[in-house]
C-alpha positions in Angstrom: 2.2 11.0 7.1 -0.6 13.1 5.6 -1.8 11.4 2.4 -2.0 14.5 0.3 1.4 15.6 1.3 2.8 12.1 0.6 1.2 12.0 -2.9 2.8 15.3 -3.8 6.2 14.1 -2.6 5.7 10.7 -4.3 5.1 12.4 -7.7 8.5 14.0 -7.4 10.1 10.8 -6.1 8.5 8.7 -8.9 9.9 11.1 -11.5 13.3 10.9 -10.0 13.3 7.1 -10.1 12.0 7.0 -13.6 14.7 9.5 -14.7 17.4 7.0 -13.6 16.1 4.3 -16.0 13.0 3.1 -17.8 10.9 1.1 -15.3 7.6 -0.7 -15.1 5.1 -0.2 -12.3 5.8 -3.1 -10.0 9.6 -2.6 -10.2 9.0 1.1 -9.4 7.0 0.2 -6.3 9.8 -2.2 -5.2 12.4 0.5 -5.7 10.4 3.1 -3.7 10.1 0.5 -0.9 13.8 0.1 -0.9 14.0 3.9 -0.3 11.8 3.6 2.8 8.3 3.8 1.4 7.6 0.3 2.8 3.8 0.6 3.0 3.4 1.8 -0.6 0.8 -0.1 -2.7 -0.1 -0.2 -6.4 -3.4 1.6 -5.6 -1.3 4.7 -4.7 1.3 4.5 -7.4 -0.6 3.5 -10.6 -3.0 6.5 -10.5 0.1 8.8 -10.1 1.7 7.1 -13.1 -1.5 7.7 -15.1 -1.6 11.4 -14.1 2.1 11.9 -14.9 1.6 10.3 -18.3 -1.5 12.3 -19.0 0.4 15.5 -18.1 3.3 14.6 -20.5 5.9 14.2 -17.7 6.5 10.5 -18.5 5.7 8.3 -21.5 4.8 4.6 -21.4 5.7 1.9 -23.9 4.6 -1.7 -23.8 7.5 -4.1 -23.9 7.7 -7.9 -24.0 8.6 -9.6 -20.8 10.5 -12.9 -20.5 8.3 -13.7 -17.5 4.7 -13.5 -18.5 2.6 -10.7 -20.0 4.0 -7.5 -21.6 4.9 -4.7 -19.3 4.4 -1.0 -19.6 7.8 0.7 -19.1 7.8 4.4 -18.3 10.5 6.9 -19.3 10.9 10.6 -18.4 10.1 13.3 -20.9 11.6 16.8 -21.3 8.5 18.1 -19.5 9.2 15.7 -16.7 12.8 16.7 -16.4 11.7 20.3 -15.9 9.2 19.3 -13.3 12.0 17.4 -11.5 14.1 20.6 -11.3 11.1 22.5 -9.9 10.4 19.7 -7.4 14.0 19.7 -6.1 14.0 23.5 -5.7 10.7 23.4 -3.9 11.7 20.5 -1.7 14.9 22.2 -0.7 13.0 25.4 0.2 10.4 23.5 2.2 12.9 21.5 4.2 14.9 24.6 4.9 11.8 26.4 6.2 10.6 23.5 8.3 14.1 22.9 9.7 14.2 26.6 10.8 10.8 26.3 12.5 11.9 23.1 14.3 15.1 24.7 15.5 13.3 27.7 16.9 10.7 25.5 18.5 13.4 23.4 20.1 15.4 26.4 21.2 12.3 28.0 22.7 11.4 24.7 24.5 14.9 24.5 26.0 14.7 27.9 27.6 11.5 27.3 29.5 
């Protein structure tokens, strides 16, 4: 998949996962892998987390970990919740448009 397209989609997906519960980076990557993003690596996710935090869409808080060093947990902000609604609306429109194009292309291909 195109890297730029994937990053845009990942931002929305990351916000959606963080909205469910506060989560730290490694656990977030594992959860995204469970949803099918198997090849996802920290080098992709951590810069997105930094960007989302800088833009006020998430906030991070260091918390003690029973298993080693402290972890930075991320939570969604009100700004982030608004971005999620925008992401969902844009995603639905995009998938509707692409589905229409695929259908027309398939229909056209079947008639030749």
